[in-house]
C-alpha distance (Angstrom), angle and dihedral (degrees) to the residues before:
residue distance angle dihedral
M1 . . .
W2 3.81 . .
K3 3.76 122.4 .
R4 3.77 117.7 -128.7
K5 3.78 110.0 -116.6
Q6 3.79 118.3 -131.6
R7 3.77 117.6 -114.7
P8 3.77 113.5 -94.9
E9 3.81 94.1 -122.6
D10 3.80 120.7 88.5
T11 3.81 105.6 -102.6
T12 3.82 91.4 -167.4
Q13 3.80 94.2 62.7
G14 3.80 111.2 132.4
L15 3.81 94.5 9.7
G16 3.78 104.2 85.4
N17 3.82 98.4 80.6
G18 3.80 97.3 32.4
S19 3.78 129.8 110.2
V20 3.78 129.5 -121.3
Y21 3.79 88.9 -105.2
Q22 3.81 91.6 54.5
L23 3.80 90.9 47.3
I24 3.79 92.4 51.9
S25 3.80 90.1 45.0
R26 3.79 89.2 55.5
F27 3.81 91.3 51.2
A28 3.80 91.7 47.3
D29 3.80 93.6 46.5
C30 3.83 93.1 51.3
L31 3.80 93.5 46.5
L32 3.80 96.7 45.2
R33 3.81 93.5 45.0
Q34 3.82 90.3 41.9
D35 3.78 90.0 -126.0
P36 3.84 114.7 177.0
S37 3.82 88.6 -145.6
I38 3.81 86.3 82.8
S39 3.81 83.0 90.1
N40 3.82 88.3 73.5
L41 3.80 88.6 65.5
V42 3.80 100.2 37.5
R43 3.80 102.7 69.0
P44 3.79 106.9 127.8
L45 3.82 95.9 -176.7
D46 3.81 98.2 40.9
R47 3.81 101.7 112.4
Q48 3.79 95.1 -167.9
L49 3.80 92.4 51.9
I50 3.80 91.9 45.7
Q51 3.80 92.3 52.5
T52 3.80 91.6 48.2
L53 3.80 93.2 50.0
K54 3.82 91.5 45.1
S55 3.81 89.7 55.8
I56 3.80 89.6 53.7
L57 3.81 97.3 44.9
I58 3.81 96.3 52.2
S59 3.81 89.8 73.0
Q60 3.82 91.2 72.1
T61 3.78 138.6 36.5
P62 3.82 121.3 -109.7
E63 3.81 89.5 -110.4
Q64 3.79 89.6 58.6
W65 3.82 91.6 49.9
E66 3.76 91.6 51.1
R67 3.80 94.2 50.9
S68 3.79 90.8 49.4
I69 3.82 92.5 48.0
E70 3.80 93.0 49.3
K71 3.78 90.2 48.5
Q72 3.81 94.6 51.8
L73 3.82 99.1 39.7
G74 3.80 96.2 41.0
S75 3.79 119.6 -162.7
D76 3.82 98.4 -15.7
R77 3.78 96.1 113.7
T78 3.81 94.5 -176.6
L79 3.80 92.8 58.2
V80 3.79 91.3 42.9
D81 3.81 92.7 51.9
F82 3.79 91.8 46.9
V83 3.81 95.6 53.4
I84 3.82 94.0 41.1
N85 3.81 93.0 49.7
Y86 3.79 93.0 43.7
L87 3.80 92.2 53.4
H88 3.80 89.7 47.3
Y89 3.81 87.5 52.7
I90 3.81 91.2 50.8
A91 3.79 92.0 48.7
G92 3.80 95.3 46.5
V93 3.80 107.4 33.2
E94 3.80 120.0 105.5
L95 3.78 109.3 -169.0
I96 3.79 113.2 -152.9
N97 3.77 125.1 -144.3
E98 3.79 113.1 -109.4
G99 3.78 111.4 -93.4
D100 3.81 94.2 21.6
T101 3.81 105.5 136.6
T102 3.81 97.1 172.9
Q103 3.80 94.7 87.8
T104 3.79 121.5 92.5
P105 3.82 124.5 -116.4
D106 3.82 88.2 -116.4
L107 3.79 90.6 65.8
H108 3.82 91.7 52.1
D109 3.80 90.3 47.8
A110 3.80 90.8 50.3
N111 3.81 91.9 51.8
F112 3.80 91.2 50.9
D113 3.80 94.3 46.2
L114 3.80 91.6 50.6
L115 3.80 91.2 52.6
L116 3.80 93.1 43.7
N117 3.81 88.3 58.2
V118 3.80 87.4 55.4
Y119 3.80 94.4 45.5
N120 3.80 96.4 57.0
P121 3.85 97.1 61.7
A122 3.82 89.7 35.8
A123 3.81 89.5 58.4
N124 3.81 89.3 49.4
I125 3.81 89.7 53.6
F126 3.81 90.5 49.0
R127 3.80 89.1 50.9
R128 3.81 91.5 65.2
A129 3.79 118.3 102.2
D130 3.81 93.6 -122.7
A131 3.81 97.1 44.2
A132 3.81 100.5 102.5
F133 3.82 87.4 115.2
F134 3.82 87.1 67.4
T135 3.82 94.4 60.9
I136 3.80 97.9 103.0
P137 3.84 94.5 44.8
I138 3.81 91.5 52.0
Q139 3.81 89.5 50.1
L140 3.80 91.7 51.6
L141 3.80 92.5 45.7
S142 3.81 91.4 48.5
H143 3.79 92.1 48.8
A144 3.80 90.5 51.3
L145 3.81 92.5 45.0
V146 3.81 91.0 55.7
N147 3.80 93.4 48.7
L148 3.80 95.4 46.4
A149 3.82 92.3 45.3
I150 3.80 94.0 52.3
T151 3.81 91.7 43.0
A152 3.81 90.7 51.9
D153 3.80 94.1 48.7
R154 3.80 93.7 45.4
S155 3.79 90.8 53.4
K156 3.81 90.8 63.7
Q157 3.78 130.6 73.5
S158 3.81 91.3 -135.8
N159 3.80 124.8 98.0
K160 3.80 94.5 -147.5
N161 3.83 93.8 99.6
E162 3.79 91.2 -165.2
K163 3.80 96.1 164.3
A164 3.80 94.2 53.6
G165 3.80 90.6 48.2
E166 3.80 91.6 51.3
A167 3.81 91.8 48.1
A168 3.81 90.2 51.4
R169 3.81 92.1 51.5
Q170 3.79 91.7 51.9
M171 3.79 94.9 45.5
T172 3.81 95.1 46.6
T173 3.79 89.5 64.9
T174 3.80 91.4 46.8
L175 3.81 91.4 50.0
G176 3.80 90.3 53.0
I177 3.81 90.6 52.1
S178 3.79 90.7 50.3
C179 3.80 96.2 48.2
I180 3.82 97.5 47.8
D181 3.80 94.6 52.4
R182 3.81 107.9 122.1
S183 3.78 99.6 -178.1
P184 3.83 110.2 131.2
E185 3.80 91.9 -155.2
E186 3.79 128.3 92.3
P187 2.93 133.7 -91.1
S188 3.77 90.4 49.4
K189 3.78 130.5 -177.8
R190 3.81 86.5 -126.8
R191 3.80 88.5 75.4
A192 3.81 88.2 75.2
A193 3.82 94.4 54.0
F194 3.80 101.6 95.4
S195 3.78 95.3 36.3
L196 3.81 87.7 57.1
A197 3.81 92.2 41.7
N198 3.80 91.6 53.1
G199 3.79 90.4 49.4
L200 3.79 90.7 52.5
F201 3.81 91.0 47.3
K202 3.80 89.0 53.7
I203 3.80 91.4 52.0
Y204 3.81 95.2 45.2
F205 3.79 92.1 49.6
F206 3.80 88.5 48.9
L207 3.82 89.0 50.7
N208 3.82 90.6 43.1
N209 3.80 88.2 -128.5
M210 3.80 103.0 138.4
R211 3.79 93.6 163.6
L212 3.80 91.6 73.0
C213 3.81 91.1 52.4
D214 3.80 88.1 74.5
T215 3.81 87.9 58.7
V216 3.80 89.0 57.7
L217 3.81 90.3 51.6
K218 3.80 91.4 50.8
N219 3.80 91.3 50.7
T220 3.81 92.3 51.2
S221 3.81 95.7 43.2
N222 3.81 93.8 98.5
V223 3.82 93.7 53.3
I224 3.81 99.8 37.9
D225 3.81 90.7 97.6
Q226 3.83 89.0 64.1
L227 3.80 95.7 50.3
E228 3.79 94.4 96.4
T229 3.80 96.8 45.5
H230 3.80 108.4 32.0
Y231 3.80 107.0 34.1
P232 3.82 135.3 70.5
K233 3.77 116.9 -96.7
S234 3.80 90.0 -120.6
E235 3.80 90.2 62.5
M236 3.80 90.7 47.4
V237 3.81 91.5 52.2
T238 3.80 93.0 48.6
F239 3.80 93.6 45.5
Y240 3.79 94.0 51.1
F241 3.80 91.3 44.0
Y242 3.79 91.4 57.4
L243 3.80 92.0 39.8
G244 3.80 89.6 54.1
R245 3.80 92.8 47.7
L246 3.79 90.6 49.6
S247 3.81 91.3 51.2
L248 3.81 89.6 47.4
Y249 3.80 90.6 52.4
Q250 3.81 89.0 51.0
R251 3.83 90.9 48.2
R252 3.81 92.0 -116.4
L253 3.77 90.2 140.7
H254 3.79 100.1 171.5
E255 3.81 91.5 52.3
A256 3.80 91.5 43.6
Q257 3.79 92.6 51.4
H258 3.81 91.1 47.6
S259 3.82 95.4 49.6
L260 3.80 95.4 43.1
R261 3.79 90.8 47.6
I262 3.80 89.5 55.4
A263 3.80 91.6 48.0
F264 3.81 91.7 49.2
D265 3.79 94.3 48.6
L266 3.81 94.7 46.3
C267 3.80 94.3 46.8
K268 3.80 113.2 99.7
T269 3.78 115.4 -99.0
E270 3.79 91.8 -128.8
S271 3.83 90.7 56.1
W272 3.80 91.8 86.8
K273 3.81 97.2 163.0
N274 3.79 93.8 48.9
R275 3.80 92.9 47.2
R276 3.79 90.6 48.3
L277 3.81 90.9 51.7
I278 3.80 91.5 50.3
L279 3.80 91.5 45.2
I280 3.81 93.0 56.2
Y281 3.79 90.7 61.8
L282 3.80 93.1 37.1
I283 3.81 90.3 57.6
A284 3.81 90.9 46.2
A285 3.81 89.7 53.7
S286 3.81 94.0 43.2
L287 3.81 102.2 48.3
P288 3.84 94.8 66.7
L289 3.82 87.1 50.7
G290 3.80 92.0 54.9
I291 3.81 94.4 -107.9
L292 3.80 110.7 134.5
P293 3.82 129.4 -164.3
V294 3.78 118.5 -125.2
Q295 3.80 117.1 -113.6
E296 3.80 92.5 -117.1
L297 3.79 90.4 59.3
L298 3.80 93.0 51.0
V299 3.80 91.5 49.1
H300 3.81 93.2 47.3
F301 3.80 91.9 54.3
S302 3.82 95.3 37.7
L303 3.80 93.1 -115.1
H304 3.80 98.8 117.9
E305 3.79 92.7 98.2
Q306 3.80 92.8 56.1
F307 3.81 102.6 33.9
G308 3.82 104.2 22.9
P309 3.84 97.0 80.6
V310 3.81 90.5 40.5
V311 3.80 92.5 55.3
Q312 3.81 93.7 45.5
S313 3.81 92.4 49.6
L314 3.79 91.5 47.6
R315 3.80 91.3 53.4
T316 3.78 92.7 55.7
G317 3.79 96.5 38.3
N318 3.80 91.8 -119.3
W319 3.79 104.0 152.9
P320 3.85 98.3 176.8
M321 3.79 90.4 54.3
L322 3.81 91.3 45.8
A323 3.81 92.9 48.6
H324 3.80 89.2 50.2
A325 3.82 90.9 50.1
L326 3.80 90.1 53.0
D327 3.80 93.8 45.4
V328 3.81 93.7 50.0
N329 3.82 89.0 60.3
M330 3.79 95.7 29.6
E331 3.81 95.8 131.9
W332 3.80 91.4 48.6
F333 3.81 91.9 52.7
R334 3.80 94.0 40.7
Y335 3.80 92.3 51.8
R336 3.80 87.8 58.0
G337 3.79 93.4 44.4
V338 3.81 98.0 -119.6
Y339 3.81 104.0 100.7
I340 3.81 97.5 92.8
L341 3.81 91.6 42.0
L342 3.80 92.2 54.7
R343 3.81 93.4 44.4
E344 3.80 91.2 51.4
K345 3.78 100.0 43.2
L346 3.79 104.2 33.7
E347 3.80 95.9 54.2
V348 3.80 88.5 63.1
I349 3.81 91.4 47.9
C350 3.81 90.6 49.4
W351 3.79 92.0 54.0
R352 3.78 91.1 46.6
N353 3.81 90.9 51.3
F354 3.80 90.4 46.0
F355 3.82 90.6 60.0
V356 3.81 91.5 43.7
I357 3.80 92.2 53.2
A358 3.81 95.4 40.4
A359 3.80 92.2 52.5
G360 3.82 95.7 37.8
L361 3.78 90.2 -128.4
R362 3.77 122.2 -169.0
N363 3.77 130.1 169.8
G364 3.78 112.1 -99.2
R365 3.79 96.6 24.7
R366 3.73 120.1 121.5
G367 3.78 115.5 -98.6
M368 3.80 110.2 -66.6
R369 3.79 122.2 -142.6
L370 3.78 122.6 -143.8
S371 3.78 118.3 -171.5
S372 3.78 116.5 -133.1
L373 3.81 91.4 -127.5
T374 3.80 93.4 53.4
C375 3.78 91.0 46.5
V376 3.80 91.7 51.6
Q377 3.80 91.5 51.4
I378 3.81 92.6 50.5
A379 3.80 92.6 45.0
R380 3.81 92.7 51.9
K381 3.80 90.4 54.1
I382 3.79 96.4 45.6
F383 3.80 98.2 39.8
M384 3.81 93.5 36.8
E385 3.78 90.4 -135.4
D386 3.81 118.9 128.4
T387 3.81 94.1 -169.2
I388 3.82 94.4 68.8
D389 3.79 109.8 115.8
A390 3.80 138.2 176.1
Q391 3.78 92.3 -87.8
D392 3.82 91.0 57.4
I393 3.79 91.2 49.9
E394 3.79 94.0 47.2
S395 3.81 92.4 46.6
M396 3.80 91.8 52.2
A397 3.80 91.9 45.9
C398 3.81 90.6 51.6
S399 3.80 90.3 49.8
L400 3.80 92.4 51.3
I401 3.79 91.2 46.9
D402 3.79 90.6 50.3
Q403 3.82 92.1 50.4
G404 3.81 91.7 48.4
Y405 3.81 99.0 -111.9
L406 3.82 92.9 118.3
K407 3.80 135.9 33.2
A408 3.79 102.4 -145.9
Y409 3.77 146.3 99.0
V410 3.78 130.7 -128.6
K411 3.78 123.5 -128.7
L412 3.77 99.5 -158.9
G413 3.77 115.1 -119.1
E414 3.80 93.5 1.6
M415 3.79 120.5 54.8
I416 3.78 151.1 -35.3
V417 3.80 115.0 -115.2
F418 3.81 114.2 -155.3
G419 3.78 124.4 -154.4
P420 3.82 124.8 -124.1
T421 3.83 93.6 -103.0
L422 3.78 128.0 66.6
P423 3.82 115.3 -151.3
Q424 3.78 113.8 -128.4
I425 3.78 113.4 -120.4
R426 3.80 93.6 -133.3
N427 3.82 90.1 60.1
V428 3.80 96.1 49.7
G429 3.79 108.8 106.3
L430 3.79 92.5 4.6
H431 3.80 90.4 126.8
L432 3.79 88.5 57.9
A433 3.80 91.4 51.3
E434 3.78 90.7 51.2
S435 3.80 90.7 53.9
H436 3.81 91.6 63.0
P437 3.82 119.0 93.4
A438 3.78 109.8 -83.8
R439 3.79 117.4 -93.7
P440 3.80 125.6 -153.5
A441 3.78 111.8 -77.8
L442 3.78 132.0 -166.6
T443 3.76 128.0 -159.8
H444 3.77 106.5 -165.9
S445 3.77 119.1 -173.6
G446 3.79 91.4 -153.7
I447 3.79 95.3 65.1
T448 3.77 105.8 111.7
S449 3.79 108.2 135.7
A450 3.78 120.6 95.0
P451 3.78 116.5 -150.3
M452 3.78 93.7 -179.6
S453 3.76 134.9 49.7
A454 3.76 138.3 -174.5
Q455 3.77 144.7 -169.2
N456 3.77 107.1 -30.0
S457 3.77 97.5 -153.9
Q458 3.77 112.5 18.0
D459 3.78 137.2 41.2
M460 3.80 90.2 -136.2
P461 3.79 138.8 34.8
S462 3.76 116.5 -85.5
K463 3.79 122.1 -131.1
S464 3.76 99.3 -91.5
N465 3.77 141.1 128.9
T466 3.80 92.4 -138.3
G467 3.76 132.5 73.6
F468 3.76 120.8 -89.2
S469 3.76 122.6 -95.3
I470 3.77 114.9 -103.9
K471 3.80 116.8 -173.2
G472 3.77 100.8 -172.2
A473 3.75 130.0 -85.3
G474 3.74 130.6 -55.4
K475 3.78 122.0 179.2
L476 3.75 106.7 -43.1
Q477 3.77 95.2 -135.2
D478 3.79 90.4 55.7
A479 3.80 99.1 40.2
K480 3.77 123.6 98.4
R481 3.74 111.7 -117.2
F482 3.76 131.3 -140.9
S483 3.78 90.2 -96.4
């Protein structure tokens, strides 16, 4: 999702005028002394570094490199294989500019295969007990492996996605090594855990294999308590973004809304594209919970065209208008995997809001009575369907009562009698959410922004033909929702 930014310092410093022998000596010295500065040389997507190393390597043949590497690293075959394969990767890789479609799939496959040959011995180095110094290089190699695998698979017309699957198999082992490290000293292999987890999430979402995402969560369960204190904010944002999307896919809406809200609030304000991407899924998780975005937010992130009509229809309980709003942008919603979710969940909310508006319900009022005949007349006007009858209305009311959206009882053929309390949408089904196995949670004191807002005065819609007043967003946890 987010691209790793290169370090500001020049990683090619001191390399430009060197020889192949000096370059190999630098690799050997860093590896044998277990020097973390090896990460300045192992940057498989750093174009400037790659070009500098290419210019050095062309002065000798690969056979000459290999003899020099074996001479300097001795009998440690793992280190020898790593350096040899990495230099072969540098010499052979041809990085393509993003969006360039002129290159053949064979070139993308070749790039991935070259890096995979590097990753295997690198993972064996990382497996060693004293290899904490290799944490940053394994993160950079894993990040590159994910990108090259997905690029290679996307360049083909096949749906096999073999490269992404192979990358996931390699990285799963590396993630396990990172998460089980018990060394109390820093640097620790555990510092690679969430970088690797985010890479695996990216692959599994690309493969549409959500089942394996739970395996990633299990592997990271013993380091989740350190996420807030020991890991970069960028990794936290990405982790909670994928965690929220996974919960949304599994219809765990409360957990999805919580995780995506954290990701949105922790994401930098200047990262407009990333915040917009998070917000799309945050809105999709929030609408079925009765939490509505303010218009200003939709306009700021250029989402008013897609979500504006949906929100307005949901406020007034107008299902035909809402269904039309979803269908107009069907491909947009389907591409993001939320179309079916919104169709399923928002129809129920529309019917609930229809009864609330028709009966003029407010918390604390005495039980209101709504005659079946009156309800049918209102429903036919709003839903623009002349075939709606009392049986349809009573069946829907019974369904909403059973699900917990209304406190009422139905007197068949006569009326619906509503209780004095109106259940809040966000609390409906909460007991079911709590019964699921616990997911990682983060309480961050710095969360102050509020991407969503709700009714500013009432906990339910008033009986009105106009939209409901929204006066901006306060803190989400303190705001009253459209319940």
